[in-house]
N, C-alpha and C positions, 0 to 999 in steps of 0.2 A: 504494500500500500504506500501511496505517496506520503512524503514527509509534509508537515503542516505548511511550510513556506515554499514548497516546490512550485515553480512558475513565477515566483517573485524575483525580480532582478534588481540588484543594488550596485550602483557605481560608487566604489569606495575610494575616496581621495585622501583618506587619513594615513598618518604615519606614526611611528613609535608605538605608543601603548594605549592611551585613552580612547582613541578612535578604533584602532584595529581590534581591541578586545571586544567591543560591542558588536562590530560587524562579524566577528568570528562566531559569536553566539547565534547570530542570525543565519550564518552559513551552516552551523551545526543543525539548525532547524530546517534546513533544506533550501534556503535562498541561494540563488546564483549570485555570489558576491564577486564582482569584477574589480580587482585592485588595480587602480590606474596609477602608474609611476612614471616619472620623468626620466627618460634615458640619460644616464650619466649622473643623475641626482635622485636615485631611487631611495626608498625607505631606509633611513640610516640604521634601523634595527637589524637589517640584513647582515651588518658587520659588527654587531655588539659583542665584545669579548665577555667571558674568556672561553666559552665552549662552542665547538662547531661540529657539524656533520658535513664533511666535505668543506665547501666554502660558505655554507649556510649557517648562520648563528642559531644556537639553541634558543636564544631570546626571540628571534624572528619566528621560529617554529612554534613557540608557545602561544603566539597571538595571531597567526596567519594561516593556520591549516584550513583546508577545505575551500580555499579561494582560487580564483583564476587571475592571472596577471596579464595586463595590457600595458605595454610601454607606449606612452602617448604624451605629447607636449601640448597643453591647452593654450600656450602662448603662440604657437604656430597656427597660422590661419587655416590651413587645411586640416591640421590636427584638431583644432577647435570645431571645425565642421563635422568631423567624425564623432567628436564628443556629443554634439547636439543631436546627431542622428541616433546615437545610443540613448540619449535622454528620452527621445520620442518612444523608445521601445523598453523603457525601464520604469521602475516603480519608485525608487529611492535614490537620491544623491546624498552621500554621507561624507562629512569632512570633519577635521579638527584643526582648521586654520584659525588664526586670530581674526577677530572681526575686522573687516576691511579687505582681507586677502581674497576671500571668496568672491567679493564684489569686483575686485580688480581682474580676477580670472573670468569674469562674466559667467560664473557658475552659481550665483546666488538664487534664492527662491523666486524673487520677483522677475528675474530674467528667464529662468527655466520654466515657470508656469505659463509663459507666453508660448513656449514650444510644446509643452505637455501640461494641460491643466490638472491632470491627475498626479503629477509628480509630488513626492514628499521630499523635502529638504531637511536633513538632520545635521545640526552642527553641534559639536562638542568643543567647548572653549573653557579656558580657565575661569573666566568671570562672567560669561554670558554676553549677550548682544546689547545689554543696556547697563547703565551705572557708570560711576566715575572711573573705574578701573578696567573697563571693557577691553581696552587695547593693550593691557599689560600681559607679559608672558607669565605663565603659571604652570609649573610642572608638579609632579606628585608631592614632593617634600614641601613645597611652598603652600599648596592647598591643605595638606595635612596640618601644617602649622597654623595657618590662618583660620581653619575651621574649628580650632579649639580642642580637637580630640587628642592631639599630641600632649597637651598640657596635663591631661590626666591619664596618660599611658605610661606605664613603668612602675617602679617601686617607690613607696613614700620616701621623701627626702632625697631622691636621686634626680638627675637631670631628665628632661622630657625625652621620650623615646619614640622614634618613628615606628609605625606598624611594620611587621616583618615582611609583608607584601605591599606593593604599591597601591594601597586601597584608595588613595586620592585619585589616581588615574582609573583604576579598575571600577571604582564606584561610578564614575562618569560613564564608562562603557556600559555598565549594567543598566543604568537608568536610560541611556540613549536607546538601547535595544528595546526596553519597555515602551519608550516614546514612539519608536518606529512601529511596533506592534499595535499600539493604540491608534496611531494615525492610519495604518492600513485598515483596521476595523472600522474606523469612522468613515473612511473613503468608501467602504462597501455600502454605507448608509446614505452618503451624500453625493458620491461621485466626484468629489473634489479632493485635491491634495492639500497639504498645509506645511507650515514650517515648524520644526521641532528644535527648540533652543535649550540645550543642556549645559549648565555651568558646573565645573568641578567643585567650586566652592559651595554652591547651593547644595550639591550632593552631600558634602561633608556636614553641612548644617543639618540636613535631613537625617543623616546617619547618627548624629549626636543624640537623637531620639529622646529617651527619658532623662538623660543627664542634662540636656538642654531644658526640658520641661520642668525638671526639679528647680532650675534657676528661675524660670519664668513664674513658677507657682510659689516656690518657697524661698527664693533668693539664695539658694545654695550654689556656690561656685565649685564645680567638680574638682576633686583632688585625686591624685593617683592612689590606687589601692592594690597595685600589683595584680595578682590573680584573683583578688577578692571582689566583692560586689557591694555596691552602695546601699542596697536594701535588704540583703539576706546574709546571715551567718549561720552555718559555714558554707560558703562557696569559694574555693580556692585550691591551690596546690600545696601538697605537703611532701617533705623529703622523708624517705623511708630509711630503714637501717642499712640497706645495701647501696645507698647513694642514689637510687632511682626515685622518681617522683610520681605521685598519683594525684589526680584531681577528683574532687567530690562536689556534688551539687545537691544541697538539701533545701531547695527552694520551698518545699512544702513540709508541713509539720510531721506528717507520717514518714517522710524520708529521714528526718532527724531521729525519730523514734527507732526506725530500723537500723540507722547507723549506730546508735547506742547499743543495740542488741548485737550487731555484727562485731563491734569492738569489745564486747564484754564489759560494758560500762553502764549497766542498768541504773546505777545510782545517779547518773547525770539527769535522768528524767525527773528527779526530785529536787535537783539543785535550783534554787530561786534565780540564780544568775543565768540559767540556761533553760528555764521552764517553758518559754514561748518565744516566738520570733522577735517581738519587741525587746525582750530581756536579752536575748543573744546578740541582737544588734547593738544594744547599749553597752554590752560587755564583750565586745569583739576581741580585745587582747586576751582576756581571761579564757574565752572559748578556744581561740587559736592555740594558746599555750598548752591547754589540756590535750587537744588533738595532736599537736606536734609531738608531745612526749610519747603518746601511744604509737603513732606511726613510726617513730624512730626505733621502736622496740622490735620491729620485724621487717621482712623483705617486702618489696612492693607487690610481688606476685601473690604472696600470702594474704595481704590485706585486700587486694582486688578480688581474690577468690572468696573471701569471707563476705565482703560487701555485696558482691554479685549474688551470692547465695541468699542474702537477705533482701534483695531487690533495691539496693542503694545505687543511684546513678553515680558511676565512677569510671575511671579509666586511667591508663598510663600516659605520661607525656612521652610521645615517640619522636625520634628524629625523623627527618624526611625520608630516609631510606627505609626505616621501619614502617612508616606510614604507608609508603607505596607498596610494601610487601605484606601489608595487613590482609589476612584472609577475607575480611569483610569487603575491603576495597577490591580485591580480586574477584569476589563473587558478584560485585556490581559492575565489573568490566570497566573500571575507571582508568586502567592503563591498557592501551591497545597498541597493536603493531600496524604500521602503515608501510606500504612499499612505494618508493619514489623511483621514477625512471632513471635518475642519475644518482640520487643519494642512497639508493638501496633500501634495506629494511631499517626502519627507525621506530622507536617507541614514543608515544605521546599520551597526553591526558585526554580522556573521553569527556563528552558532555555529561553533566549530572542530571539532565532532564530525561526521565524514563517515562514510558507509557505502558498501557496494558498489552503491548505487543503488536499493535496495529502498524507501527513503524519502528525501525531500529536505526540508530545512528552509529556508523563507524566512520570516524573522520578521515578525510582525504588529506594527503600531505600538502605542505605549503608550496606555493608555486615558485619556480625560478623566474627571474626578472624577464618579463615579456614572453613567457612560455606559451601563453594562449592567444597571442596577438592575432595570428592568422586565423585561428579557429573562431575567435570572436568576430572578426571582420567578415568572415565568410558566413558563419552560422547565424549571427544576430542581424547583421546588416545586409546579408545576401551579396556581398561584394565578390565579384569574380576574381579568380586567381591572377589574371593579367593586371587588374587594377591594384590588387595588393602588391604585386611585384613592382608596379610603377611607383607606388607610394614609398616602398622600401628604397628604390633607387634614388628617389628625390630626397628622402630624409637622410639616407646614408651619405648623400653628396653634400649635405650642409645642414639644413634645418633638422631639429630633433623630431622624432616621431615614432612610429611603430618599431618595435624591436623584432627580433626573429621569433 
């Protein structure tokens, strides 16, 4: 059965991370994502160190699998004409340029809607299309910092910590993919395209969620709690006697009661300082110290076995190699093998979106620069081989344009 987005064509002008991550989600769902790159000035993440498969960066593989590549220069007159012909036959034009750049390329929504009234224009930028900072550059670390989340990430009394993955960029890609899906659904109802405007900073404010709401409601400025939680004790990591770490989450009272049973500490259920959720929150240090002493008395595997037997939400802190080898991750087919015509067999991360079996996603490998140029010009635009050959001769002779 067809994947949900099969038949949807997306022209992807984005580079690096914030844009390509969102368009890759759409490719995983079946969209034909055509990555348009300028010959000689391709996506810089193709060359991001330190790990490569052949000449292709592992970083590029992580955010661009399942796409097709078209080498095309929008600043060249004939190249721009090819782009407009593609717009007529496409559903979405997706970019992550600073405001103003897409207008200079004449690839903005107001221009494209005249060519195709059903086109959806999705732009992922640091600060959005409005506001005093709309023209400023903003990469992952900058928006993580400005969004406030870095200020309460890390251990108490220690410097602010960047999240271990580029959530500033990836958050923008996630919300952009949602915006495109919503615009496609609305177009089914109205027949009209629209502009989707996603700001990385806006996404960070949104993701601050309850910590932001605590300030708006109670004036509480969030402070770092390490692996702890602002509203519930105990939720955090504890070091065990073998030097390994476990995490527990007793958000509900019955989980706390089960934890006391699993650890053999039934007397804690009568301790006034731990009697209910408000008491434990007010006596965070006392509760944490009690738990830390117990966990240090045994190995992590021992405590996990006991807690799981009592139905306590818990787990080990795994390194990335351990996480990828986890049997549950394997059962969900989250690591898959792809075969690339030049790169050979490579492993990559699968989509987390699963259904009841009506469709199944196995990602395709990332494209080489310009790998699908002839295929796209012929299959999408119906361009005859002689015309494609003429364009190649013209562009190879001077102006940039289609690659091989």
